[in-house]
C-alpha positions as CSV (number, residue, x, y, z in Angstrom):
1,M,14.5,15.1,13.4
2,A,15.4,11.4,14.4
3,D,18.9,10.6,13.3
4,L,20.0,6.9,12.4
5,D,23.2,5.4,13.9
6,F,25.2,5.5,10.6
7,E,24.2,9.3,10.2
8,K,26.0,10.3,13.5
9,Q,29.0,11.9,11.7
10,I,26.7,13.6,9.2
11,V,24.7,15.2,12.2
12,E,27.7,16.3,14.0
13,L,28.9,18.2,10.9
14,E,25.8,19.8,10.3
15,N,25.2,20.9,13.8
16,K,28.8,22.3,13.7
17,I,28.1,24.4,10.5
18,E,25.1,25.5,12.0
19,E,26.8,26.7,15.3
20,L,29.5,28.5,13.0
21,R,26.7,30.4,11.0
22,K,25.2,31.7,14.0
23,M,28.6,32.8,15.4
24,S,29.4,34.5,12.1
25,S,29.1,38.2,11.5
26,R,30.1,41.2,9.7
27,R,33.0,41.6,12.0
28,V,34.0,38.1,12.3
29,T,33.3,36.2,9.1
30,L,33.6,32.4,9.7
31,E,32.3,31.8,5.9
32,P,35.8,30.0,4.6
33,E,35.7,27.4,7.4
34,I,31.9,27.0,6.8
35,K,32.4,26.3,3.1
36,R,35.3,24.0,4.1
37,L,33.0,22.0,6.2
38,E,30.1,22.0,3.9
39,T,32.4,20.4,1.2
40,K,33.6,17.8,3.8
41,L,29.8,17.2,4.6
42,D,28.9,16.7,0.9
43,R,31.7,14.2,0.6
44,L,30.9,12.4,3.7
45,K,27.0,12.3,2.5
46,N,27.9,10.8,-0.7
47,D,30.3,8.2,0.7
48,I,27.8,7.0,3.3
49,Y,24.6,7.0,1.2
50,A,26.3,5.5,-1.9
51,N,27.3,2.5,0.2
52,L,24.3,1.7,2.4
53,S,23.8,-1.9,3.4
54,P,20.3,-3.5,2.9
55,W,19.6,-3.2,6.6
56,Q,20.5,0.4,6.5
57,R,18.1,1.2,3.9
58,V,15.5,-0.7,5.7
59,Q,16.0,1.8,8.6
60,I,15.5,4.6,6.2
61,A,12.1,3.1,4.9
62,R,11.1,3.3,8.4
63,H,12.4,6.7,9.3
64,P,9.6,8.5,11.7
65,K,9.9,11.6,9.4
66,R,9.4,9.6,6.3
67,P,6.6,11.1,4.3
68,Y,3.4,8.9,4.5
69,T,0.3,8.7,2.2
70,L,-1.4,11.8,3.4
71,D,1.7,13.7,3.0
72,Y,2.1,12.8,-0.7
73,I,-1.8,13.3,-1.2
74,R,-1.2,17.0,0.2
75,L,1.6,17.6,-2.0
76,M,0.7,15.8,-5.2
77,T,-2.9,16.3,-5.7
78,D,-5.0,19.3,-6.6
79,E,-8.2,17.9,-4.8
80,F,-8.9,15.0,-2.7
81,L,-12.1,13.7,-1.4
82,E,-11.6,10.9,1.1
83,L,-14.3,8.1,1.2
84,H,-14.8,5.9,4.3
85,G,-16.1,2.5,5.6
86,D,-16.2,-0.9,4.0
87,R,-20.1,-1.0,4.4
88,L,-19.8,-4.2,6.2
89,Y,-18.1,-3.4,9.7
90,A,-16.1,-0.1,10.2
91,D,-13.9,2.5,8.7
92,D,-10.1,1.5,9.0
93,L,-7.9,4.6,9.6
94,A,-4.8,2.5,8.7
95,L,-5.7,2.7,5.0
96,V,-7.2,5.8,3.5
97,G,-8.6,6.5,0.2
98,G,-10.7,8.6,-2.1
99,F,-11.2,10.4,-5.4
100,A,-8.3,12.8,-6.4
101,K,-7.0,15.1,-9.2
102,I,-3.3,15.0,-10.0
103,D,-2.7,17.8,-12.6
104,G,-6.2,17.5,-13.6
105,Q,-6.0,13.8,-14.1
106,K,-8.8,12.1,-12.0
107,V,-7.8,9.0,-10.0
108,M,-8.8,6.9,-7.1
109,L,-6.0,7.3,-4.7
110,M,-5.5,5.2,-1.5
111,G,-2.6,3.9,0.8
112,H,-1.6,3.0,4.2
113,Q,-1.4,5.7,6.8
114,K,0.9,5.5,9.8
115,G,0.9,7.9,12.7
116,R,3.3,10.8,13.7
117,D,2.7,10.4,17.5
118,V,1.6,7.8,20.2
119,K,-1.9,8.8,19.7
120,E,-2.3,8.8,16.0
121,S,-0.1,5.7,15.7
122,I,-2.8,3.9,17.8
123,Q,-5.5,5.4,15.8
124,R,-3.8,4.3,12.6
125,N,-2.8,1.0,14.1
126,F,0.7,1.7,12.9
127,G,-0.2,1.5,9.3
128,C,-1.4,-2.1,9.7
129,A,-4.7,-2.7,8.1
130,H,-7.6,-4.7,9.5
131,P,-10.0,-6.7,7.3
132,E,-12.2,-3.7,6.8
133,G,-9.4,-1.7,5.4
134,Y,-9.0,-4.0,2.6
135,R,-12.5,-4.4,2.0
136,K,-12.8,-0.8,1.8
137,A,-10.0,-0.7,-0.8
138,M,-11.7,-3.1,-3.0
139,R,-15.0,-1.2,-2.6
140,L,-13.0,1.9,-3.8
141,M,-11.6,0.1,-6.5
142,R,-14.9,-1.3,-7.8
143,M,-16.3,2.3,-7.7
144,A,-13.3,3.5,-9.8
145,A,-13.6,0.8,-12.3
146,K,-17.5,1.7,-12.8
147,F,-16.4,5.3,-13.6
148,H,-13.3,4.2,-15.7
149,I,-11.1,6.1,-13.2
150,P,-7.4,4.8,-12.8
151,I,-6.4,3.5,-9.5
152,I,-3.1,4.4,-7.5
153,C,-2.2,2.5,-4.4
154,L,0.5,3.8,-1.9
155,I,1.9,1.0,0.0
156,D,3.5,1.7,3.3
157,T,2.8,-1.2,6.1
158,P,4.9,-3.5,8.1
159,G,2.0,-6.0,7.4
160,A,-1.6,-6.6,7.9
161,Y,-2.8,-6.5,11.4
162,P,-2.4,-10.1,12.8
163,G,-4.6,-9.6,16.2
164,I,-7.3,-12.2,17.0
165,G,-10.3,-9.5,16.2
166,A,-8.8,-9.3,12.6
167,E,-8.6,-12.8,12.2
168,E,-12.1,-13.4,13.6
169,R,-13.3,-10.8,10.9
170,G,-11.4,-12.6,8.0
171,Q,-8.2,-11.1,7.6
172,A,-6.9,-13.7,5.3
173,Q,-10.0,-14.0,3.3
174,A,-10.1,-10.1,2.7
175,I,-6.6,-10.0,1.5
176,A,-7.1,-13.1,-0.7
177,E,-10.2,-11.9,-2.4
178,N,-8.2,-8.5,-3.1
179,L,-5.5,-10.6,-4.6
180,R,-8.1,-12.4,-6.7
181,D,-10.4,-9.4,-7.8
182,M,-7.4,-6.9,-8.5
183,T,-6.6,-9.2,-11.5
184,S,-9.7,-8.4,-13.1
185,I,-10.4,-4.8,-12.2
186,R,-11.4,-3.0,-15.5
187,T,-9.2,0.1,-15.2
188,P,-5.4,0.8,-14.8
189,I,-3.8,0.4,-11.5
190,I,-0.5,1.5,-10.3
191,A,1.0,0.4,-6.9
192,A,3.9,2.3,-5.5
193,I,5.9,1.2,-2.4
194,I,6.7,4.3,-0.3
195,G,8.1,2.9,2.7
196,E,7.8,-0.5,4.0
197,G,6.0,-3.1,1.7
198,G,5.5,-6.0,4.3
199,S,4.0,-9.3,3.5
200,G,0.2,-9.9,2.6
201,G,-0.4,-6.3,4.1
202,A,1.3,-4.9,1.2
203,L,0.2,-7.3,-1.3
204,G,-3.6,-6.6,-0.5
205,V,-3.4,-3.4,-2.5
206,G,-0.4,-4.5,-4.5
207,V,-1.7,-6.4,-7.6
208,A,-1.2,-3.8,-10.2
209,D,-0.2,-3.1,-13.9
210,R,2.7,-1.2,-12.9
211,V,4.5,-1.6,-9.5
212,L,7.1,1.1,-8.7
213,I,9.2,1.6,-5.6
214,L,11.0,4.3,-4.0
215,Q,14.8,3.9,-3.9
216,H,15.3,3.1,0.0
217,A,11.8,1.4,0.4
218,Y,11.6,-2.3,0.4
219,Y,9.0,-5.2,-0.5
220,S,9.2,-8.4,1.2
221,V,7.4,-11.4,2.1
222,I,8.3,-11.2,5.6
223,S,10.0,-8.4,7.7
224,P,13.8,-9.0,8.2
225,E,13.3,-9.4,12.0
226,G,10.6,-12.2,11.3
227,C,12.7,-13.8,8.9
228,A,15.8,-13.8,11.2
229,S,13.5,-15.1,14.1
230,I,12.6,-18.2,11.9
231,L,16.1,-18.9,10.4
232,W,18.3,-18.0,13.1
233,R,15.8,-18.0,16.1
234,S,17.1,-14.4,16.9
235,S,15.8,-11.1,15.7
236,A,19.4,-9.7,16.2
237,K,20.1,-11.4,12.8
238,A,17.8,-9.0,10.9
239,P,20.9,-7.3,9.0
240,Q,21.8,-10.6,7.6
241,A,18.1,-11.3,6.8
242,A,17.7,-8.0,5.0
243,E,20.5,-9.0,2.6
244,A,19.3,-12.5,2.0
245,L,15.8,-11.5,1.4
246,K,16.6,-9.2,-1.7
247,I,13.9,-6.8,-0.9
248,H,15.1,-3.6,-2.7
249,G,14.5,-2.1,-5.8
250,E,17.5,-3.3,-7.9
251,D,16.8,-7.1,-6.8
252,L,13.0,-6.7,-7.2
253,I,13.5,-5.4,-10.8
254,K,15.8,-8.4,-11.7
255,Y,13.1,-10.7,-10.4
256,K,10.2,-8.8,-12.2
257,I,8.6,-7.8,-8.9
258,V,8.8,-4.1,-9.6
259,D,8.9,-2.2,-12.9
260,D,10.7,1.0,-11.9
261,I,12.7,2.6,-9.1
262,I,12.0,6.3,-8.1
263,P,14.9,8.1,-7.1
264,E,15.2,9.6,-3.4
265,P,17.1,12.7,-2.5
266,L,20.6,12.2,-1.0
267,G,19.9,10.5,2.5
268,G,16.3,9.4,2.0
269,A,12.7,10.8,1.4
270,H,12.5,12.5,4.8
271,R,15.4,15.0,3.8
272,D,13.4,16.7,1.1
273,I,9.8,15.7,1.0
274,E,8.9,18.1,-1.6
275,A,11.4,16.8,-4.1
276,T,10.4,13.0,-3.4
277,A,6.6,14.0,-3.8
278,A,7.5,15.7,-7.2
279,S,9.6,12.4,-8.3
280,L,6.7,10.1,-7.3
281,K,4.1,12.6,-9.0
282,S,6.0,12.4,-12.3
283,A,6.6,8.6,-12.2
284,L,2.9,8.1,-11.8
285,L,1.6,10.6,-14.5
286,K,4.1,9.0,-16.7
287,N,2.8,5.5,-16.2
288,L,-0.9,6.7,-16.1
289,K,-0.3,7.9,-19.8
290,K,1.0,4.7,-21.0
291,L,-1.6,2.6,-19.3
292,S,-4.6,4.9,-20.4
293,S,-3.6,4.4,-24.2
294,L,-4.3,0.5,-23.6
295,E,-7.6,-1.0,-24.4
296,T,-9.3,-2.7,-21.4
297,D,-9.0,-6.3,-22.6
298,A,-5.1,-5.6,-23.8
299,L,-4.6,-4.1,-20.1
300,L,-6.2,-7.1,-18.4
301,E,-4.2,-9.7,-20.3
302,A,-1.0,-7.8,-19.8
303,R,-1.7,-7.7,-16.1
304,Y,-2.0,-11.6,-16.2
305,Q,1.1,-12.0,-18.0
306,K,2.8,-10.0,-15.7
307,Y,2.0,-11.9,-12.7
308,R,2.5,-15.3,-14.6
309,S,6.0,-14.3,-15.1
310,V,6.8,-13.6,-11.7
311,G,9.1,-16.5,-10.3
312,E,9.4,-18.0,-13.8
313,F,12.5,-20.3,-13.8
314,K,14.0,-22.7,-16.3
315,E,15.8,-26.0,-15.3
């Protein structure tokens, strides 16, 4: 498992405990020392993870072992049928989607997908969708609305792909059309930020009736590095930018950007993927139940008012 800088003390203790377990035997028991170190480890974990800086939480959101969309699909769903292509250009592997069942509840489930190794990361374009990815997402949303099936969007992207080819194929227009059309999709929509929620790439599938965020995920108009490069002319100032941007759940709830924070296991989602998936599944089902009780016109009006209230201020 890749370890973060601020986790070095934790990793050292975990390694020491593992070594003692291997050395322990019936003749020479090291259990008292192991228990002492485990108590020390628990205290250290609680101290470190209770006082994480915004930048450290960004690092957890980007952890290479963090669960991605297909991991959650595997752990949360009873069935999943992936659908491909935008019917205009190609199939974008950076954004996957299809019909699914969660505890018998039919949904259209989609989300950004990153890669686990170099080959897959290139295939998935590091989770940065092209225009065809956003057009595929909208095609699936319209299909879901046609059959009155709720939509779930899992967001985990540094941002939409900014390459020349994507711009030539209408990246900005594809995202803008999704923003416009998601406001009027006649079925419940839930978005959940599971890792990185970067810029228009996240917003392209993020207009929803309920927006949820995992505890250490972030949602931002720009990456901390990008913000630092603009404001301080140096990406080295990313930690200061992460703090200034107010990109985590506690601040986002205050500004009415997100509706609920889903807790993660101590140390982040990558330390207990199954527990994180169970928490996400529970939150999704709870919100689906609430949204499904609303009449369609009331649902759309509430969605409209939700976004009208974002950024509201009084002089």
